[in-house]
C-alpha positions as CSV (number, residue, x, y, z in Angstrom):
1,X,163.8,180.8,-20.0
2,X,164.6,177.4,-19.4
3,X,167.7,175.1,-17.9
4,X,168.7,173.3,-20.5
5,X,169.0,169.3,-18.8
6,X,172.2,168.1,-19.0
7,X,173.3,164.9,-21.2
8,X,172.5,161.7,-18.8
9,X,171.0,163.6,-16.2
10,X,167.3,161.9,-16.5
11,X,169.0,158.9,-16.2
12,X,171.0,159.5,-12.4
13,X,167.8,160.7,-10.9
14,X,166.7,158.6,-8.1
15,X,162.6,158.2,-7.8
16,X,161.1,159.7,-4.6
17,X,160.4,156.5,-2.3
18,X,161.9,153.6,-4.7
19,X,162.9,150.9,-2.2
20,X,166.5,149.6,-2.8
21,X,167.9,146.3,-3.1
22,X,170.2,144.9,-0.3
23,X,172.5,142.8,-1.5
24,X,172.0,138.8,0.1
25,X,174.6,138.2,3.2
26,X,177.2,135.5,2.7
27,X,176.0,132.4,3.8
28,X,178.2,131.5,7.4
29,X,179.9,128.5,7.8
30,X,180.6,126.2,10.9
31,X,184.3,125.3,12.7
32,X,186.2,123.3,10.5
33,X,185.1,119.7,10.2
34,X,181.1,120.1,11.3
35,X,179.1,119.6,7.8
36,X,175.6,120.0,10.3
37,X,173.4,119.9,12.8
38,X,173.5,115.8,12.5
39,X,176.8,115.8,13.0
40,X,176.9,117.8,16.0
41,X,174.4,115.8,17.7
42,X,176.4,112.4,17.0
43,X,179.2,114.0,18.6
44,X,177.1,114.6,21.6
45,X,176.5,110.4,21.4
46,X,179.9,109.3,22.0
47,X,180.8,106.4,24.3
48,X,181.6,106.9,27.6
49,X,184.3,104.7,28.4
50,X,184.9,105.6,31.7
51,X,181.1,105.4,32.2
52,X,181.7,101.7,30.8
53,X,184.2,101.2,33.2
54,X,182.1,102.1,36.2
55,X,179.1,100.2,35.4
56,X,181.1,96.8,34.9
57,X,182.9,97.7,38.3
58,X,179.8,98.7,40.2
59,X,178.1,95.1,38.5
60,X,180.8,92.8,39.9
61,X,181.0,95.2,43.2
62,X,177.3,94.3,43.5
63,X,177.6,90.6,42.8
64,X,180.4,90.3,45.3
65,X,178.7,92.1,48.0
66,X,176.0,89.8,48.0
67,X,178.2,86.9,49.0
68,X,179.2,86.7,52.9
69,X,182.5,85.3,52.5
70,X,183.5,87.9,49.1
71,X,182.2,91.3,50.9
72,X,186.0,93.1,51.0
73,X,185.9,92.5,47.3
74,X,182.5,94.7,46.6
75,X,183.8,97.0,49.3
76,X,187.0,97.5,47.0
77,X,185.0,97.5,43.7
78,X,182.1,99.7,44.5
79,X,183.8,102.6,46.2
80,X,185.4,103.0,42.8
81,X,182.7,102.6,40.8
82,X,180.8,105.7,42.4
83,X,183.6,107.9,42.0
84,X,184.3,106.6,38.3
85,X,180.9,107.3,37.6
86,X,180.8,111.1,39.0
87,X,183.7,111.4,36.6
88,X,182.5,110.0,33.8
89,X,179.5,112.3,34.5
90,X,181.0,115.6,34.2
91,X,182.6,114.8,30.7
92,X,181.7,117.0,27.6
93,X,179.9,115.4,24.9
94,X,179.7,112.3,26.3
95,X,177.0,109.5,26.8
96,X,175.6,109.6,30.3
97,X,173.4,107.1,30.9
98,X,175.9,104.1,32.1
99,X,177.4,106.8,34.3
100,X,174.3,107.1,36.0
101,X,173.3,103.6,35.8
102,X,176.8,103.2,37.8
103,X,175.7,105.3,40.4
104,X,172.7,104.0,41.0
105,X,174.2,100.4,41.3
106,X,177.3,101.3,43.3
107,X,174.8,103.3,46.3
108,X,172.3,100.5,45.9
109,X,175.3,97.9,46.2
110,X,176.4,99.6,49.1
111,X,173.8,99.6,51.1
112,X,173.1,95.8,50.5
113,X,176.7,95.0,51.4
114,X,176.2,96.4,54.8
115,X,173.2,94.6,55.4
116,X,175.1,91.4,54.5
117,X,177.7,92.6,56.7
118,X,175.7,93.3,59.8
119,X,173.6,89.7,59.2
120,X,176.8,88.0,59.1
121,X,178.1,89.8,62.3
122,X,174.8,89.5,64.4
123,X,175.2,85.6,63.2
124,X,178.9,84.8,64.6
125,X,178.1,86.8,67.6
126,X,175.3,84.7,68.1
127,X,177.2,81.6,67.9
128,X,180.0,83.3,69.9
129,X,177.7,84.4,72.7
130,X,175.6,81.2,73.2
131,X,172.4,82.7,71.2
132,X,170.8,79.0,71.4
133,X,169.2,78.3,74.4
134,X,167.9,74.8,75.9
135,X,165.9,74.0,78.8
136,X,165.4,71.1,80.7
137,X,162.7,70.3,83.2
138,X,163.8,70.4,87.3
139,X,165.0,67.8,89.2
140,X,163.4,66.1,92.3
141,X,165.7,68.4,94.2
142,X,165.4,71.4,92.9
143,X,161.9,71.8,94.2
144,X,160.2,72.1,91.1
145,X,156.4,72.4,90.7
146,X,155.2,70.3,87.6
147,X,156.3,66.9,86.7
148,X,158.8,66.6,84.1
149,X,156.3,64.6,81.9
150,X,153.3,67.7,81.8
151,X,155.8,69.5,80.1
152,X,156.7,68.2,76.9
153,X,160.4,69.3,75.8
154,X,159.5,71.0,72.6
155,X,156.6,73.0,73.7
156,X,157.9,73.9,77.1
157,X,159.5,77.5,77.8
158,X,156.9,79.4,75.3
159,X,154.9,82.3,77.1
160,X,151.7,79.8,76.9
161,X,153.1,76.7,78.3
162,X,156.1,78.2,80.2
163,X,158.7,76.2,82.2
164,X,158.0,75.0,85.5
165,X,160.1,76.7,88.6
166,X,163.3,75.0,88.8
167,X,164.3,74.3,85.4
168,X,167.3,74.2,84.1
169,X,167.7,77.1,81.3
170,X,171.4,77.1,79.9
171,X,173.3,78.5,76.8
172,X,176.8,78.4,75.9
173,X,178.0,80.6,78.5
174,X,175.3,80.6,81.3
175,X,173.3,78.4,83.3
176,X,170.1,80.1,85.1
177,X,168.1,77.9,87.2
178,X,165.2,80.2,89.2
179,X,164.9,78.7,92.3
180,X,161.9,80.4,94.0
181,X,159.1,83.3,92.7
182,X,157.7,84.5,96.4
183,X,155.0,87.0,95.6
184,X,153.5,89.6,97.4
185,X,157.2,90.4,99.3
186,X,156.2,93.9,100.1
187,X,157.2,94.0,103.4
188,X,160.3,92.2,103.1
189,X,161.5,94.4,100.2
190,X,160.4,97.8,101.8
191,X,162.3,96.6,105.1
192,X,165.1,95.6,103.1
193,X,167.0,99.0,102.7
194,X,165.8,102.1,104.4
195,X,165.9,104.4,100.9
196,X,163.2,101.9,99.1
197,X,159.8,103.1,98.1
198,X,156.8,101.3,98.9
199,X,155.2,100.0,95.5
200,X,152.3,102.4,93.7
201,X,148.9,102.2,94.3
202,X,147.8,98.7,92.9
203,X,150.8,97.2,92.5
204,X,153.3,94.8,94.7
205,X,156.9,93.7,95.1
206,X,157.6,90.4,93.9
207,X,161.0,88.2,94.5
208,X,162.9,86.0,92.1
209,X,165.6,84.2,93.4
210,X,167.5,82.7,91.0
211,X,171.4,81.2,90.2
212,X,173.4,81.8,87.5
213,X,176.5,80.1,86.7
214,X,179.3,80.7,83.9
215,X,180.2,77.9,82.2
216,X,182.0,80.0,79.3
217,X,185.4,79.8,78.3
218,X,186.6,83.4,78.6
219,X,189.5,83.8,80.4
220,X,188.4,86.9,81.7
221,X,185.3,85.8,82.9
222,X,181.8,87.5,82.7
223,X,179.3,89.5,85.1
224,X,176.2,87.9,86.2
225,X,174.9,91.0,84.9
226,X,175.0,89.3,81.2
227,X,172.0,87.3,82.3
228,X,168.5,88.8,82.7
229,X,165.1,87.6,84.5
230,X,162.0,90.1,83.7
231,X,158.9,89.5,84.7
232,X,156.1,89.6,81.5
233,X,152.5,90.9,82.6
234,X,149.0,88.6,81.9
235,X,148.6,91.3,79.2
236,X,152.3,91.2,77.7
237,X,154.4,94.0,79.3
238,X,157.8,93.4,80.4
239,X,158.6,94.8,83.5
240,X,161.8,94.3,84.7
241,X,163.5,95.3,88.1
242,X,165.4,98.7,86.8
243,X,162.0,100.0,86.1
244,X,161.2,100.5,89.6
245,X,165.2,100.4,91.6
246,X,165.3,98.9,95.0
247,X,167.5,97.1,96.8
248,X,166.6,93.4,97.3
249,X,167.0,91.3,100.5
250,X,170.0,88.9,99.8
251,X,170.4,90.6,96.1
252,X,172.2,88.6,93.6
253,X,176.0,89.4,93.4
254,X,177.0,90.9,89.9
255,X,180.8,90.4,90.3
256,X,182.7,88.6,87.2
257,X,182.5,84.8,87.7
258,X,185.0,82.5,86.0
259,X,184.4,79.3,84.8
260,X,182.0,76.8,87.0
261,X,181.2,80.3,89.7
262,X,177.8,80.6,90.4
263,X,176.0,83.5,92.2
264,X,172.9,82.8,93.5
265,X,170.4,85.9,94.9
266,X,167.4,87.8,94.8
267,X,165.8,90.7,92.6
268,X,162.8,92.8,93.4
269,X,160.1,93.4,90.6
270,X,157.3,95.7,90.9
271,X,154.3,94.2,89.4
272,X,150.7,94.7,89.3
273,X,148.7,93.0,92.7
274,X,145.6,91.6,90.6
275,X,147.1,89.5,87.9
276,X,150.6,89.2,89.9
277,X,150.0,85.4,89.8
278,X,149.1,85.6,86.1
279,X,152.3,86.6,84.8
280,X,155.5,84.4,83.4
281,X,159.0,84.9,84.4
282,X,161.6,86.1,80.8
283,X,164.8,84.1,81.6
284,X,167.4,85.2,79.1
285,X,171.1,83.2,79.8
286,X,173.2,85.8,77.8
287,X,173.1,89.3,76.2
288,X,172.1,87.6,72.7
289,X,170.6,84.5,73.9
290,X,167.0,83.5,73.1
291,X,164.8,83.5,75.8
292,X,163.1,80.9,77.9
293,X,160.1,81.9,79.8
294,X,159.1,80.4,83.4
295,X,156.1,80.0,85.4
296,X,155.8,82.3,88.7
297,X,153.7,79.6,90.6
């Protein structure tokens, strides 16, 4: 007995393993106003107004930072440019090129500004404290060891051609004269104070007697300690009285001097015995004055 087929049953039967079709997904639309990737990329490249302002400030500040008389303008503009450049780098969808350039310029400009500032200060200090040093030949009564004609003024005072003992070394504030140099003065130095040590093997003490006269206009005066007299060995090494501190006989006084006041005395320097007479003295008449070299004999 057969089962009767229902009408339309064959049309509703599903064929085994038949692939079912999935309807296509509807297109995804972006936010209103965005028409595509190209427009979105263009939106990210919008002009950065703050970066532009920072760049202009950095350029102007850099220029003024190089001008000694207008440094203050550069110092005002460069920090402003630096801050604006930092702000411009954190803005979304804004170009960063001008902000980066402004940041670099503001940093470099600040370094240049400080360099110019310190060069101006150094130049002003040199003028104020007497950086230019003059040297003149010793007079006959000063007991110089060489006539003035043997030391041309244009060449005297160098290490290769030192000035003679008794030469006047002068800056704006100080006049210094090396009166005498006593080589092989070890016995006199050791005997001057019970705490003075004997010199190291192969060395000896020398005594340098000099006068320092204050000729500046400081109402508070200055100390002769502003003047330095060092010894330069034959092989070019500098030795001063503080390297091996001893109390020199009749040591020079370091108390404050006022205009036309003079201090005269000795300093003791430990030098190589074998070449003691081959060295020279480096005289600096003021803290930042130029050195003048004086012979030791």
